[in-house]
MARGUSE-44448 format. One record per residue (C-alpha): residue number from 1; residue in three letters; x negated, y, z negated. Coordinates in nm, 4 decimals. Each point is the difference from the previous one (the first is absolute). Example, Ala and Ser with C-alpha at 12.3 -4.5 7.8 and 13.67 -1.06 7.14 Angstrom:
% residues 2
i->1	aa->ALA	px->-1.2300	py->-0.4500	pz->-0.7800
i->2	aa->SER	px->-0.1370	py->0.3440	pz->0.0660
//
This chain:
% residues 176
i->1	aa->UNK	px->-9.5715	py->-1.0121	pz->-20.0387
i->2	aa->UNK	px->0.0630	py->0.0188	pz->0.3579
i->3	aa->UNK	px->0.0897	py->-0.3399	pz->0.2156
i->4	aa->UNK	px->0.1568	py->0.1176	pz->0.3099
i->5	aa->UNK	px->-0.2925	py->0.1072	pz->0.2669
i->6	aa->UNK	px->0.2696	py->0.2765	pz->0.1785
i->7	aa->UNK	px->-0.1021	py->0.2915	pz->-0.2042
i->8	aa->UNK	px->-0.4209	py->-0.0670	pz->0.0898
i->9	aa->UNK	px->0.0324	py->-0.0558	pz->0.3051
i->10	aa->UNK	px->0.1835	py->0.3581	pz->0.0495
i->11	aa->UNK	px->-0.2568	py->0.1365	pz->-0.2258
i->12	aa->UNK	px->-0.3036	py->-0.1348	pz->0.2885
i->13	aa->UNK	px->0.2312	py->0.0668	pz->0.3158
i->14	aa->UNK	px->-0.0718	py->0.3899	pz->0.0152
i->15	aa->UNK	px->-0.3745	py->-0.1067	pz->-0.0716
i->16	aa->UNK	px->-0.1928	py->0.1134	pz->0.3548
i->17	aa->UNK	px->-0.3684	py->-0.0069	pz->-0.1216
i->18	aa->UNK	px->-0.1880	py->-0.2724	pz->-0.2280
i->19	aa->UNK	px->-0.0035	py->0.2840	pz->-0.2618
i->20	aa->UNK	px->0.3836	py->0.0659	pz->0.0437
i->21	aa->UNK	px->0.0029	py->-0.4076	pz->-0.0766
i->22	aa->UNK	px->-0.2745	py->-0.0211	pz->-0.2956
i->23	aa->UNK	px->0.1758	py->0.3023	pz->-0.1669
i->24	aa->UNK	px->0.3360	py->-0.1303	pz->0.0319
i->25	aa->UNK	px->-0.1556	py->-0.3529	pz->-0.1713
i->26	aa->UNK	px->-0.1722	py->0.1852	pz->-0.2777
i->27	aa->UNK	px->0.3638	py->0.1939	pz->-0.0800
i->28	aa->UNK	px->0.1930	py->-0.3166	pz->-0.0320
i->29	aa->UNK	px->-0.2356	py->-0.2035	pz->-0.1767
i->30	aa->UNK	px->0.0151	py->0.3003	pz->-0.2715
i->31	aa->UNK	px->0.3439	py->-0.0301	pz->0.0779
i->32	aa->UNK	px->0.0632	py->-0.3477	pz->-0.0556
i->33	aa->UNK	px->-0.2288	py->0.0223	pz->-0.3314
i->34	aa->UNK	px->-0.2265	py->-0.2572	pz->0.1143
i->35	aa->UNK	px->-0.2887	py->-0.0698	pz->-0.2065
i->36	aa->UNK	px->-0.1590	py->-0.2618	pz->0.0462
i->37	aa->UNK	px->0.0005	py->-0.1254	pz->0.3778
i->38	aa->UNK	px->-0.1710	py->-0.3434	pz->-0.0235
i->39	aa->UNK	px->0.3315	py->-0.1623	pz->-0.2309
i->40	aa->UNK	px->0.1781	py->-0.0571	pz->0.2305
i->41	aa->UNK	px->0.1992	py->0.2326	pz->0.0416
i->42	aa->UNK	px->0.2956	py->-0.0321	pz->0.2461
i->43	aa->UNK	px->0.0107	py->0.3716	pz->0.0535
i->44	aa->UNK	px->-0.3130	py->0.0455	pz->0.0148
i->45	aa->UNK	px->-0.0317	py->-0.2868	pz->0.2406
i->46	aa->UNK	px->0.3111	py->0.1688	pz->0.2104
i->47	aa->UNK	px->-0.1553	py->0.3519	pz->0.0360
i->48	aa->UNK	px->-0.3621	py->-0.1647	pz->0.1108
i->49	aa->UNK	px->0.1819	py->-0.1627	pz->0.2508
i->50	aa->UNK	px->0.1788	py->0.3273	pz->0.1125
i->51	aa->UNK	px->-0.3131	py->0.1787	pz->-0.0155
i->52	aa->UNK	px->-0.1548	py->-0.2349	pz->0.2661
i->53	aa->UNK	px->0.2498	py->-0.0452	pz->0.2056
i->54	aa->UNK	px->-0.0114	py->0.4446	pz->0.0174
i->55	aa->UNK	px->-0.3729	py->0.0134	pz->0.0639
i->56	aa->UNK	px->0.0797	py->-0.2328	pz->0.2962
i->57	aa->UNK	px->0.2392	py->0.1187	pz->0.1173
i->58	aa->UNK	px->-0.1910	py->0.3008	pz->0.0314
i->59	aa->UNK	px->-0.2835	py->-0.1125	pz->0.0846
i->60	aa->UNK	px->0.2067	py->-0.2057	pz->0.3648
i->61	aa->UNK	px->0.3263	py->0.1756	pz->0.0476
i->62	aa->UNK	px->-0.0768	py->0.3531	pz->0.0011
i->63	aa->UNK	px->-0.3165	py->-0.0607	pz->0.2564
i->64	aa->UNK	px->-0.2376	py->0.3218	pz->-0.1404
i->65	aa->UNK	px->-0.2597	py->0.0870	pz->0.2242
i->66	aa->UNK	px->-0.2548	py->0.1255	pz->-0.2238
i->67	aa->UNK	px->-0.3233	py->0.0057	pz->0.2073
i->68	aa->UNK	px->-0.3203	py->-0.0129	pz->-0.1979
i->69	aa->UNK	px->-0.1806	py->0.3337	pz->0.0820
i->70	aa->UNK	px->-0.3291	py->-0.1717	pz->0.1023
i->71	aa->UNK	px->0.1476	py->-0.1268	pz->0.2787
i->72	aa->UNK	px->0.3930	py->0.0004	pz->0.0634
i->73	aa->UNK	px->0.0369	py->-0.3416	pz->-0.0477
i->74	aa->UNK	px->0.3385	py->-0.0933	pz->-0.1477
i->75	aa->UNK	px->-0.0901	py->-0.1646	pz->-0.3575
i->76	aa->UNK	px->-0.0357	py->-0.3728	pz->-0.0044
i->77	aa->UNK	px->0.3235	py->-0.0998	pz->-0.2009
i->78	aa->UNK	px->0.2283	py->0.2380	pz->0.2094
i->79	aa->UNK	px->-0.1078	py->-0.2633	pz->0.3082
i->80	aa->UNK	px->-0.0538	py->-0.3250	pz->-0.1738
i->81	aa->UNK	px->0.3897	py->0.0499	pz->-0.1149
i->82	aa->UNK	px->0.1116	py->0.0841	pz->0.3829
i->83	aa->UNK	px->-0.2155	py->-0.3137	pz->0.1041
i->84	aa->UNK	px->0.1563	py->-0.2149	pz->-0.2068
i->85	aa->UNK	px->0.3586	py->0.1039	pz->0.0899
i->86	aa->UNK	px->-0.1189	py->-0.0396	pz->0.3341
i->87	aa->UNK	px->-0.1286	py->-0.3514	pz->-0.0459
i->88	aa->UNK	px->-0.3613	py->0.0901	pz->0.0490
i->89	aa->UNK	px->-0.2538	py->-0.1255	pz->-0.1790
i->90	aa->UNK	px->-0.2504	py->0.1538	pz->-0.1903
i->91	aa->UNK	px->-0.2521	py->-0.0749	pz->-0.2247
i->92	aa->UNK	px->0.0251	py->0.1105	pz->-0.3532
i->93	aa->UNK	px->-0.2921	py->0.2306	pz->-0.0685
i->94	aa->UNK	px->-0.2208	py->0.1901	pz->0.2937
i->95	aa->UNK	px->0.0509	py->0.2516	pz->0.2851
i->96	aa->UNK	px->0.3277	py->-0.0583	pz->0.1963
i->97	aa->UNK	px->-0.0810	py->-0.0214	pz->0.3597
i->98	aa->UNK	px->0.0531	py->0.3105	pz->0.2417
i->99	aa->UNK	px->0.1967	py->-0.1868	pz->0.2141
i->100	aa->UNK	px->0.2896	py->-0.0805	pz->-0.2501
i->101	aa->UNK	px->-0.0174	py->0.3635	pz->-0.1460
i->102	aa->UNK	px->0.0638	py->0.1366	pz->0.3530
i->103	aa->UNK	px->0.3256	py->-0.2794	pz->0.0147
i->104	aa->UNK	px->0.1133	py->0.2119	pz->-0.3426
i->105	aa->UNK	px->-0.1211	py->0.3370	pz->0.1439
i->106	aa->UNK	px->0.1922	py->-0.0999	pz->0.3248
i->107	aa->UNK	px->0.3209	py->-0.0853	pz->-0.1889
i->108	aa->UNK	px->-0.0332	py->0.3122	pz->-0.2460
i->109	aa->UNK	px->-0.0118	py->0.2239	pz->0.2943
i->110	aa->UNK	px->-0.3850	py->0.1143	pz->-0.0688
i->111	aa->UNK	px->-0.3389	py->0.0437	pz->0.2420
i->112	aa->UNK	px->-0.1984	py->-0.3114	pz->0.0525
i->113	aa->UNK	px->-0.3193	py->-0.0519	pz->-0.0942
i->114	aa->UNK	px->-0.2561	py->-0.0551	pz->0.2022
i->115	aa->UNK	px->-0.0978	py->-0.4056	pz->0.1033
i->116	aa->UNK	px->-0.3751	py->-0.0550	pz->-0.0183
i->117	aa->UNK	px->-0.1210	py->-0.2660	pz->0.2214
i->118	aa->UNK	px->-0.2203	py->-0.2295	pz->-0.1101
i->119	aa->UNK	px->-0.3639	py->0.0785	pz->-0.0125
i->120	aa->UNK	px->-0.1493	py->-0.1485	pz->0.3861
i->121	aa->UNK	px->-0.2411	py->-0.3032	pz->-0.0002
i->122	aa->UNK	px->-0.2284	py->-0.2040	pz->0.2018
i->123	aa->UNK	px->0.2945	py->-0.2536	pz->0.0483
i->124	aa->UNK	px->0.2281	py->0.3602	pz->0.1761
i->125	aa->UNK	px->-0.2959	py->0.0672	pz->0.2069
i->126	aa->UNK	px->-0.0574	py->-0.3321	pz->0.1281
i->127	aa->UNK	px->-0.3754	py->0.0292	pz->0.0630
i->128	aa->UNK	px->-0.2852	py->-0.0747	pz->-0.2751
i->129	aa->UNK	px->-0.1727	py->0.2693	pz->-0.1561
i->130	aa->UNK	px->-0.2911	py->0.0371	pz->0.2059
i->131	aa->UNK	px->0.2599	py->0.1023	pz->0.2493
i->132	aa->UNK	px->0.1507	py->0.2394	pz->-0.1798
i->133	aa->UNK	px->-0.3655	py->0.1251	pz->-0.1872
i->134	aa->UNK	px->-0.1867	py->0.0558	pz->0.3823
i->135	aa->UNK	px->0.3170	py->0.2168	pz->0.0695
i->136	aa->UNK	px->0.0024	py->0.1851	pz->-0.2566
i->137	aa->UNK	px->-0.3796	py->0.0773	pz->0.0021
i->138	aa->UNK	px->0.0667	py->0.1177	pz->0.4203
i->139	aa->UNK	px->0.2880	py->0.2601	pz->-0.1783
i->140	aa->UNK	px->-0.2194	py->0.0750	pz->-0.2930
i->141	aa->UNK	px->0.1913	py->-0.1103	pz->-0.2327
i->142	aa->UNK	px->-0.1753	py->-0.1076	pz->-0.2856
i->143	aa->UNK	px->0.0387	py->-0.3745	pz->-0.0542
i->144	aa->UNK	px->-0.3059	py->-0.1621	pz->-0.2077
i->145	aa->UNK	px->-0.1595	py->-0.3174	pz->0.1378
i->146	aa->UNK	px->0.0906	py->-0.2857	pz->-0.2625
i->147	aa->UNK	px->0.2961	py->-0.0048	pz->-0.2111
i->148	aa->UNK	px->0.3843	py->0.0581	pz->0.0511
i->149	aa->UNK	px->0.0586	py->0.2177	pz->0.2676
i->150	aa->UNK	px->0.2121	py->0.3120	pz->-0.1350
i->151	aa->UNK	px->0.3863	py->-0.0452	pz->0.0754
i->152	aa->UNK	px->-0.0134	py->0.3510	pz->0.1339
i->153	aa->UNK	px->-0.2699	py->-0.0641	pz->0.2630
i->154	aa->UNK	px->0.2400	py->-0.3187	pz->0.0649
i->155	aa->UNK	px->0.3062	py->0.2091	pz->0.0758
i->156	aa->UNK	px->-0.1407	py->0.2505	pz->0.2179
i->157	aa->UNK	px->-0.1326	py->-0.3278	pz->0.1716
i->158	aa->UNK	px->0.3291	py->-0.1029	pz->0.0816
i->159	aa->UNK	px->0.1669	py->0.3515	pz->0.0444
i->160	aa->UNK	px->-0.2771	py->0.0411	pz->0.2939
i->161	aa->UNK	px->-0.0269	py->-0.3407	pz->0.1468
i->162	aa->UNK	px->0.3586	py->-0.1553	pz->-0.1463
i->163	aa->UNK	px->-0.0181	py->-0.3327	pz->-0.1265
i->164	aa->UNK	px->-0.1298	py->-0.3295	pz->0.2152
i->165	aa->UNK	px->0.2651	py->-0.1921	pz->-0.1845
i->166	aa->UNK	px->0.2742	py->0.1927	pz->0.2008
i->167	aa->UNK	px->0.1680	py->0.3601	pz->0.0562
i->168	aa->UNK	px->-0.0897	py->0.2607	pz->-0.2242
i->169	aa->UNK	px->0.2716	py->0.1907	pz->-0.1678
i->170	aa->UNK	px->0.1031	py->0.1676	pz->0.2820
i->171	aa->UNK	px->0.0569	py->-0.3322	pz->0.2198
i->172	aa->UNK	px->-0.2896	py->0.1133	pz->0.2130
i->173	aa->UNK	px->-0.1892	py->-0.3843	pz->0.0769
i->174	aa->UNK	px->-0.3639	py->0.0101	pz->-0.0463
i->175	aa->UNK	px->-0.2513	py->0.0350	pz->0.3156
i->176	aa->UNK	px->-0.3502	py->-0.1421	pz->0.0276
//
């Protein structure tokens, strides 16, 4: 029965992937002759702890940039581990904000993702919906006579006229 954890940590030290850690765990499980993990066997407890620590080390100490195939984003777990080390609070679940991912990407020397501006609203335009509807009709932009004004129409109005709330994105004060 093994009592020191040095031989165990030495076996896990060479692990570079979760598969390596799992293979080392299974091999040591058999070598130590653990038959019932629920028996409170100290070897099992130590082996499990070393396996957990190894998986944690692999996911956080060695930043593995593994983009998803669909949109080139970095894995959420990688970002959450990095953010925790940086003291950046994140929700336990859900999508990591693109701003946080860009902080990580900048530190790792990766290309930054584009940050989309929030959708335009009537308060951004600084006018009421009737004014935008009249303008849209004059520009031959489809816009319903009732209901919500689509954000694309509002954005087009702001782009053409600026905002009545102050300077537009280029710093130009709108004129009347």
